[in-house]
VODO-368418 format. One record per residue (C-alpha): residue number from 1; residue in three letters; x, y, z. Coordinates in Angstrom, 1 decimal, always signed. Layout:
N
<r NUM 'Ala' <X Y Z>>,
...
***
This chain:
160
<r 1 'Met' <+0.0 +0.0 +0.0>>,
<r 2 'Ala' <+1.1 +3.5 -0.7>>,
<r 3 'Gly' <+2.0 +5.6 +2.3>>,
<r 4 'Ser' <-0.8 +7.9 +2.9>>,
<r 5 'Ala' <+0.0 +11.6 +2.8>>,
<r 6 'Val' <-3.2 +12.5 +4.6>>,
<r 7 'Lys' <-3.4 +12.4 +8.4>>,
<r 8 'Val' <-6.5 +13.1 +10.4>>,
<r 9 'Gly' <-6.2 +16.6 +11.9>>,
<r 10 'Ser' <-3.7 +17.9 +9.4>>,
<r 11 'Lys' <-4.5 +20.3 +6.6>>,
<r 12 'Ala' <-5.9 +18.6 +3.5>>,
<r 13 'Pro' <-3.5 +19.0 +0.5>>,
<r 14 'Ala' <-4.7 +21.7 -1.9>>,
<r 15 'Phe' <-5.7 +20.7 -5.4>>,
<r 16 'Ala' <-7.0 +22.2 -8.6>>,
<r 17 'Leu' <-8.5 +19.8 -11.1>>,
<r 18 'Pro' <-10.9 +20.0 -14.0>>,
<r 19 'Asp' <-14.4 +18.8 -13.4>>,
<r 20 'Gln' <-16.7 +17.0 -15.9>>,
<r 21 'Asp' <-17.3 +20.3 -17.7>>,
<r 22 'Gly' <-13.6 +21.3 -17.8>>,
<r 23 'Ala' <-14.1 +24.0 -15.1>>,
<r 24 'Gln' <-11.2 +24.2 -12.6>>,
<r 25 'Val' <-12.3 +23.0 -9.1>>,
<r 26 'Lys' <-10.1 +23.9 -6.2>>,
<r 27 'Leu' <-10.3 +22.7 -2.6>>,
<r 28 'Gly' <-10.3 +26.4 -1.5>>,
<r 29 'Asp' <-13.6 +26.9 -3.4>>,
<r 30 'Phe' <-15.2 +24.9 -0.6>>,
<r 31 'Ala' <-14.0 +26.8 +2.5>>,
<r 32 'Gly' <-16.7 +26.6 +5.1>>,
<r 33 'Thr' <-18.2 +23.5 +3.7>>,
<r 34 'Trp' <-17.6 +19.8 +4.4>>,
<r 35 'Val' <-16.0 +18.0 +1.4>>,
<r 36 'Val' <-16.3 +14.3 +0.7>>,
<r 37 'Leu' <-13.4 +13.5 -1.7>>,
<r 38 'Tyr' <-13.5 +10.0 -2.9>>,
<r 39 'Phe' <-11.0 +8.3 -5.3>>,
<r 40 'Tyr' <-12.1 +5.6 -7.6>>,
<r 41 'Pro' <-10.4 +3.6 -10.4>>,
<r 42 'Lys' <-12.5 +4.0 -13.5>>,
<r 43 'Asp' <-15.8 +5.5 -14.9>>,
<r 44 'Asp' <-18.5 +3.0 -15.7>>,
<r 45 'Thr' <-16.9 -0.1 -14.0>>,
<r 46 'Pro' <-19.2 -2.1 -11.7>>,
<r 47 'Gly' <-17.8 -1.0 -8.3>>,
<r 48 'Cys' <-17.3 +2.6 -9.4>>,
<r 49 'Thr' <-20.8 +2.8 -10.7>>,
<r 50 'Thr' <-22.2 +1.3 -7.5>>,
<r 51 'Glu' <-20.3 +3.9 -5.4>>,
<r 52 'Ala' <-21.2 +6.9 -7.6>>,
<r 53 'Cys' <-24.9 +5.9 -7.7>>,
<r 54 'Glu' <-24.9 +5.4 -3.9>>,
<r 55 'Phe' <-23.4 +8.9 -3.4>>,
<r 56 'Thr' <-26.0 +10.3 -5.8>>,
<r 57 'Asp' <-28.8 +8.5 -4.0>>,
<r 58 'Gly' <-27.7 +10.1 -0.8>>,
<r 59 'Ile' <-26.9 +13.5 -2.1>>,
<r 60 'Lys' <-29.8 +15.2 -0.4>>,
<r 61 'Glu' <-28.6 +13.9 +2.9>>,
<r 62 'Phe' <-25.1 +15.1 +2.3>>,
<r 63 'Glu' <-26.5 +18.5 +1.3>>,
<r 64 'Lys' <-28.5 +18.7 +4.6>>,
<r 65 'Leu' <-25.2 +18.0 +6.4>>,
<r 66 'Asp' <-23.6 +20.9 +4.4>>,
<r 67 'Ala' <-21.3 +18.6 +2.4>>,
<r 68 'Val' <-20.3 +18.5 -1.2>>,
<r 69 'Val' <-19.3 +15.1 -2.8>>,
<r 70 'Leu' <-16.4 +15.1 -5.2>>,
<r 71 'Gly' <-15.4 +11.9 -7.1>>,
<r 72 'Cys' <-11.9 +11.7 -8.6>>,
<r 73 'Ser' <-10.4 +9.4 -11.1>>,
<r 74 'Ala' <-7.8 +9.6 -14.0>>,
<r 75 'Asp' <-10.7 +9.6 -16.6>>,
<r 76 'Ser' <-11.1 +12.6 -18.9>>,
<r 77 'Pro' <-13.8 +15.2 -18.4>>,
<r 78 'Glu' <-15.5 +13.7 -21.5>>,
<r 79 'Ser' <-15.6 +10.3 -19.9>>,
<r 80 'His' <-17.0 +11.8 -16.7>>,
<r 81 'Arg' <-19.8 +13.5 -18.7>>,
<r 82 'Lys' <-20.8 +10.2 -20.3>>,
<r 83 'Phe' <-20.7 +8.5 -16.9>>,
<r 84 'Ile' <-22.8 +11.2 -15.3>>,
<r 85 'Ala' <-25.3 +11.1 -18.2>>,
<r 86 'Arg' <-25.5 +7.3 -18.3>>,
<r 87 'His' <-26.3 +7.0 -14.6>>,
<r 88 'Asp' <-28.0 +10.4 -13.9>>,
<r 89 'Leu' <-25.3 +11.2 -11.3>>,
<r 90 'Lys' <-25.7 +14.3 -9.1>>,
<r 91 'Ile' <-22.1 +14.5 -8.0>>,
<r 92 'Thr' <-19.1 +16.4 -9.3>>,
<r 93 'Leu' <-16.4 +14.3 -10.9>>,
<r 94 'Leu' <-12.8 +15.5 -11.1>>,
<r 95 'Ser' <-10.2 +14.5 -13.7>>,
<r 96 'Asp' <-6.7 +13.7 -12.4>>,
<r 97 'Pro' <-5.0 +12.2 -15.6>>,
<r 98 'Asp' <-1.4 +12.4 -14.2>>,
<r 99 'Arg' <-2.7 +11.0 -10.8>>,
<r 100 'Ala' <-0.8 +13.8 -9.0>>,
<r 101 'Val' <-3.7 +14.5 -6.5>>,
<r 102 'Met' <-4.3 +10.8 -6.1>>,
<r 103 'Lys' <-0.6 +10.3 -5.1>>,
<r 104 'Thr' <-0.7 +13.3 -2.7>>,
<r 105 'Tyr' <-3.8 +11.8 -1.0>>,
<r 106 'Gly' <-2.3 +8.2 -0.9>>,
<r 107 'Ala' <-4.9 +7.0 -3.4>>,
<r 108 'Trp' <-2.3 +5.7 -6.0>>,
<r 109 'Gly' <+0.1 +2.9 -5.3>>,
<r 110 'Glu' <+0.7 -0.8 -5.0>>,
<r 111 'Lys' <-2.4 -2.9 -4.6>>,
<r 112 'Ser' <-2.9 -6.6 -4.6>>,
<r 113 'Met' <-5.6 -8.3 -6.7>>,
<r 114 'Tyr' <-5.9 -12.0 -7.2>>,
<r 115 'Gly' <-2.4 -12.6 -5.8>>,
<r 116 'Arg' <-0.8 -10.1 -8.2>>,
<r 117 'Thr' <+0.7 -6.8 -7.1>>,
<r 118 'Thr' <+0.0 -3.9 -9.5>>,
<r 119 'Met' <+0.1 -0.1 -9.4>>,
<r 120 'Gly' <-3.3 +1.4 -9.4>>,
<r 121 'Val' <-5.9 +3.6 -7.9>>,
<r 122 'Ile' <-6.6 +2.7 -4.2>>,
<r 123 'Arg' <-10.4 +3.2 -3.7>>,
<r 124 'Ser' <-10.4 +5.6 -0.7>>,
<r 125 'Thr' <-12.2 +8.6 +0.7>>,
<r 126 'Val' <-11.2 +11.6 +2.6>>,
<r 127 'Leu' <-13.6 +13.7 +4.6>>,
<r 128 'Ile' <-12.4 +17.4 +4.9>>,
<r 129 'Asp' <-13.9 +19.7 +7.4>>,
<r 130 'Pro' <-15.0 +23.3 +6.8>>,
<r 131 'Gln' <-11.6 +24.6 +8.0>>,
<r 132 'Gly' <-9.8 +22.5 +5.3>>,
<r 133 'Lys' <-8.5 +19.8 +7.7>>,
<r 134 'Val' <-8.7 +16.1 +7.3>>,
<r 135 'Ala' <-11.6 +15.0 +9.6>>,
<r 136 'Phe' <-11.7 +11.3 +8.6>>,
<r 137 'His' <-9.8 +9.0 +6.1>>,
<r 138 'Trp' <-11.0 +5.7 +4.7>>,
<r 139 'Pro' <-7.7 +4.3 +3.2>>,
<r 140 'Asn' <-9.2 +1.3 +1.4>>,
<r 141 'Val' <-12.9 +0.9 +0.9>>,
<r 142 'Lys' <-15.4 -1.5 -0.6>>,
<r 143 'Ala' <-17.8 +0.4 -2.9>>,
<r 144 'Ala' <-21.1 -1.1 -1.9>>,
<r 145 'Gly' <-22.5 +0.6 +1.3>>,
<r 146 'His' <-19.5 +3.0 +1.5>>,
<r 147 'Ala' <-21.5 +6.2 +0.8>>,
<r 148 'Glu' <-23.8 +5.5 +3.8>>,
<r 149 'Lys' <-20.8 +4.9 +6.1>>,
<r 150 'Val' <-19.4 +8.3 +5.0>>,
<r 151 'Arg' <-22.8 +10.0 +5.7>>,
<r 152 'Glu' <-23.0 +8.4 +9.1>>,
<r 153 'Thr' <-19.5 +9.5 +10.0>>,
<r 154 'Leu' <-20.2 +13.0 +8.8>>,
<r 155 'Ala' <-23.4 +13.2 +10.8>>,
<r 156 'Glu' <-21.4 +12.0 +13.9>>,
<r 157 'Leu' <-18.6 +14.5 +13.4>>,
<r 158 'Arg' <-21.1 +17.4 +12.9>>,
<r 159 'Arg' <-22.8 +16.5 +16.2>>,
<r 160 'Ala' <-19.5 +16.3 +18.1>>,
***
């Protein structure tokens, strides 16, 4: 596993990436808001579709908790637009083709699948608080049911 560059309580690494429409999205754009930043391997693959659809299904709950959901993969903005249209997604998808942000957040590195070690995207999620600090980090997640775990953790942290 790649060494994670994110530590709970530390400042979340800044980023600026194009979204599905090609607009630059910066972490600083969300000051004062909770940010769910999740990293996933590829648009329109089974696990990634499950995860994106679950975040979309829960988007109203995330909005009630004053949170924005950002998905990030190496796919192009055009690929993201098709993925969003195909599944009627209500989340923002960021394009990180050189994987620089993924590496910074510990979401790119060695992973083991079927006994083989390869380099790839490590499905993970970072919850960033309104002050820009890492509030919670899921370093290696299973797609199904993950959005609900994130929502529950966010709700707990907001109550604390």
